[in-house]
C-alpha positions as CSV (number, residue, x, y, z in Angstrom):
1,M,10.1,13.6,-2.4
2,V,11.4,10.8,0.0
3,L,12.1,13.2,2.8
4,N,9.0,15.3,2.3
5,R,6.5,12.4,2.0
6,T,4.1,11.0,4.5
7,E,2.4,7.6,4.5
8,L,-1.3,8.0,3.7
9,F,-2.3,4.4,3.5
10,R,-1.0,0.9,4.2
11,G,-3.0,-2.2,3.8
12,Y,-3.7,-5.4,2.1
13,S,-6.8,-4.6,0.0
14,L,-6.1,-4.1,-3.7
15,D,-9.6,-2.6,-4.2
16,R,-9.0,0.0,-1.5
17,F,-5.5,0.8,-2.8
18,N,-7.0,1.4,-6.3
19,E,-9.8,3.5,-5.0
20,I,-7.4,5.7,-3.1
21,C,-5.1,6.1,-6.1
22,S,-8.1,7.1,-8.2
23,I,-9.3,9.7,-5.6
24,L,-5.8,11.2,-5.5
25,S,-5.5,11.3,-9.3
26,V,-8.9,12.9,-9.8
27,N,-8.0,15.6,-7.3
28,K,-4.5,16.0,-8.9
29,I,-2.6,15.1,-5.8
30,K,0.7,13.5,-6.6
31,Y,1.5,10.3,-4.9
32,K,4.0,7.4,-4.8
33,Y,3.2,3.9,-3.9
34,K,5.0,0.7,-2.9
35,V,3.9,-2.9,-3.2
36,K,5.5,-5.5,-1.0
37,N,5.2,-9.1,-1.9
38,N,5.0,-11.0,1.4
39,T,5.3,-14.4,-0.2
40,Y,8.7,-13.8,-1.7
41,S,11.6,-14.9,0.5
42,K,15.3,-14.2,0.2
43,K,16.0,-17.4,2.2
44,P,17.5,-20.4,0.5
45,F,15.3,-22.4,-1.8
46,F,15.1,-25.4,0.5
47,S,13.6,-23.5,3.4
48,K,10.9,-22.2,1.1
49,M,10.3,-25.6,-0.3
50,I,9.9,-27.1,3.2
51,L,7.9,-24.3,4.8
52,G,6.2,-22.8,1.8
53,N,3.5,-20.3,2.8
54,L,2.0,-22.3,5.6
55,G,-0.8,-20.5,7.4
56,Q,-0.6,-17.4,5.3
57,K,-3.9,-16.2,3.8
58,E,-3.7,-15.3,0.2
59,D,-5.4,-12.0,1.0
60,F,-2.2,-10.9,2.7
61,S,0.2,-11.8,0.0
62,Y,0.7,-8.1,-1.0
63,E,1.0,-5.1,1.2
64,Y,0.2,-1.7,-0.4
65,S,1.5,1.6,0.8
66,I,0.7,5.1,-0.6
67,Y,2.7,8.2,0.1
68,V,1.9,11.9,-0.5
69,H,3.8,15.1,0.0
70,K,3.5,16.2,3.6
71,D,1.9,19.5,2.5
72,D,-0.9,17.5,0.7
73,Y,-1.5,15.0,3.5
74,E,-4.4,16.8,5.2
75,Q,-6.3,17.3,2.0
76,A,-5.6,13.7,0.8
77,N,-6.6,12.3,4.2
78,A,-9.8,14.2,4.3
79,L,-10.7,13.1,0.7
80,I,-10.2,9.4,1.4
81,N,-11.9,9.5,4.8
82,S,-15.0,11.2,3.4
83,K,-15.1,8.4,0.8
84,F,-14.8,5.5,3.2
85,R,-17.2,6.7,6.0
């Protein structure tokens, strides 16, 4: 599915992420998702200790992405846009 998928949503709202997943599930549209932790760093421990998460709002700690098959994109997009208008 990796080559046939299209990104439907990317954002920082867990509530919106959950609503979209629910809409897709109810309408039997298969999807994949990815959650990126923006506070995790692969840098050495000391740089994290010194800098920490200065200036980063907690609301932006996680970035959520939802992907659907490219053939389902139009239907999925119409469903979530009708919900959030």
